[in-house]
C-alpha positions as CSV (number, residue, x, y, z in Angstrom):
1,M,238.5,95.2,189.4
2,T,240.0,91.7,189.9
3,T,237.9,88.6,189.7
4,L,239.4,85.5,191.3
5,A,237.8,82.1,191.0
6,V,238.6,79.2,193.3
7,T,239.2,75.5,193.0
8,G,240.4,73.3,195.8
9,H,240.3,70.2,197.9
10,M,237.2,69.4,200.0
11,D,239.0,67.0,202.3
12,L,241.3,69.3,204.2
13,T,242.3,68.1,207.7
14,E,241.0,70.0,210.6
15,E,244.5,71.3,211.4
16,S,244.8,72.6,207.8
17,V,241.8,74.8,207.9
18,P,243.3,77.7,209.8
19,L,246.5,77.4,207.8
20,V,244.7,77.6,204.5
21,R,242.3,80.4,205.8
22,A,245.4,82.5,206.7
23,A,247.1,81.9,203.4
24,L,243.9,82.8,201.5
25,R,243.5,86.0,203.5
26,E,247.1,87.0,202.8
27,L,246.5,86.5,199.1
28,L,243.1,88.2,199.0
29,V,244.0,91.3,200.8
30,Q,246.3,92.2,197.8
31,Y,243.1,92.5,195.7
32,S,240.6,93.8,198.4
33,D,240.3,97.3,196.9
34,D,238.0,95.9,194.1
35,L,237.7,92.2,194.5
36,T,235.1,89.7,193.2
37,G,235.4,86.1,194.2
38,V,233.7,83.3,192.3
39,S,233.1,80.0,194.1
40,C,231.0,76.9,194.0
41,I,231.0,77.0,197.9
42,A,231.5,73.3,198.3
43,A,232.7,72.3,201.7
44,G,236.4,72.8,202.3
45,S,238.5,75.2,200.2
46,D,235.7,76.7,198.2
47,T,233.9,77.8,201.4
48,L,237.1,79.1,203.1
49,F,237.7,81.2,200.0
50,A,234.2,82.5,199.9
51,E,234.3,83.4,203.6
52,E,237.6,85.2,203.2
53,V,236.4,87.1,200.1
54,T,233.5,88.5,202.1
55,A,235.7,89.1,205.2
56,V,238.0,91.4,203.2
57,G,235.0,93.3,201.7
58,G,234.9,91.6,198.3
59,R,231.8,90.7,196.3
60,L,230.9,87.0,196.1
61,V,229.5,85.2,193.0
62,V,228.3,81.7,193.7
63,V,228.1,79.1,191.0
64,I,225.8,76.1,191.9
65,P,226.6,73.1,189.7
66,S,223.0,71.8,189.4
67,Q,219.4,72.4,190.3
68,D,219.4,69.6,192.9
69,Y,222.9,70.3,194.3
70,R,221.7,71.9,197.6
71,D,219.3,69.0,198.3
72,T,221.5,66.1,197.2
73,K,225.1,67.1,197.7
74,V,225.3,69.6,200.6
75,K,225.8,67.6,203.8
76,P,223.8,68.6,206.9
77,D,226.9,69.9,208.8
78,H,227.7,72.2,205.8
79,A,224.2,73.3,205.0
80,P,224.0,76.4,207.3
81,T,227.3,77.7,205.9
82,F,226.2,77.0,202.4
83,D,222.9,78.8,202.9
84,H,224.6,81.8,204.6
85,L,227.1,82.2,201.6
86,V,224.2,82.0,199.1
87,Q,222.5,84.7,201.0
88,A,225.7,86.8,201.2
89,A,226.4,86.5,197.5
90,D,226.0,89.4,195.2
91,H,225.0,87.0,192.4
92,V,224.1,83.3,192.3
93,V,224.4,81.3,189.1
94,T,222.7,77.9,189.0
95,M,223.9,75.8,186.1
96,P,221.1,74.3,183.9
97,H,222.0,70.7,184.9
98,E,219.1,69.0,186.8
99,T,221.4,66.5,188.5
100,A,224.8,66.9,190.3
101,N,227.2,64.8,188.3
102,R,230.5,65.0,186.6
103,A,229.1,67.0,183.7
104,A,227.5,69.5,186.1
105,Y,230.8,69.9,188.0
106,E,232.8,70.3,184.8
107,A,230.3,72.9,183.5
108,A,230.4,74.8,186.9
109,N,234.2,74.8,186.7
110,A,234.1,76.1,183.2
111,E,231.8,78.9,184.3
112,L,234.2,79.8,187.1
113,L,237.1,80.1,184.7
114,K,235.0,82.1,182.2
115,R,234.3,84.7,184.8
116,A,237.8,84.9,186.3
117,D,240.9,87.0,185.8
118,R,242.9,84.5,187.9
119,L,242.4,81.1,189.5
120,V,243.2,80.5,193.2
121,A,243.9,76.8,193.6
122,V,244.0,75.3,197.1
123,W,245.9,72.3,195.8
124,D,248.5,69.9,197.0
125,G,249.9,69.5,193.5
126,A,248.6,65.9,193.0
127,P,247.8,65.0,189.3
128,P,244.2,64.6,188.1
129,S,242.4,61.6,189.5
130,G,240.9,60.7,186.2
131,K,237.4,61.3,187.4
132,G,237.1,64.8,185.9
133,G,235.9,68.0,187.5
134,G,238.6,67.9,190.3
135,T,241.0,70.5,191.5
136,A,243.9,69.3,189.2
137,D,241.6,69.2,186.2
138,T,240.5,72.8,186.8
139,V,244.1,74.0,187.3
140,E,245.0,72.3,183.9
141,A,242.0,73.9,182.2
142,A,242.9,77.3,183.6
143,R,246.6,77.0,182.5
144,G,245.5,75.7,179.1
145,A,243.3,78.8,178.7
146,G,246.2,81.1,179.7
147,L,244.6,82.1,183.0
148,P,247.2,82.8,185.8
149,V,247.0,80.3,188.7
150,D,247.9,81.1,192.3
151,V,248.5,77.9,194.2
152,V,247.8,78.0,197.9
153,W,249.2,75.1,199.9
154,P,250.8,76.4,203.1
155,A,253.4,74.4,205.0
156,G,251.7,71.9,207.2
157,A,248.5,71.6,205.1
158,A,247.2,68.1,204.5
159,R,244.3,66.2,203.2
160,R,242.3,63.6,205.1
161,G,243.5,60.1,204.1
């Protein structure tokens, strides 16, 4: 069994979504015989990864950063997808934080890495922003822990400016 966790940008351009989805599918089919995907299912990369894990027949583990995350951080246009992925998950872990904040995101990312054999990073390679809990921070933590990282950033992918 292979357990892949994901970290990635939330602000992909509309044109980037099919490119990233195809690149994720190409990566995930290599593991589809016995795949578990771990995701926080935030809008953007986390959701694309979760959808592709289930599309290739993998098991999905959802990590929710805080008890209020669904109510306070999931935007109305993402809520139906978020709810669908929670329902599709084989296991849902809600972190003990009451409020969605940097500490909750960092704890959720640590939980992802703890559960994973590898990290999939939908990442443009930009350095950490200094806010903590972002994609680059998670990649650094994974590499620091000796976890292999597969960077997915297909030609033509971009972030909203």
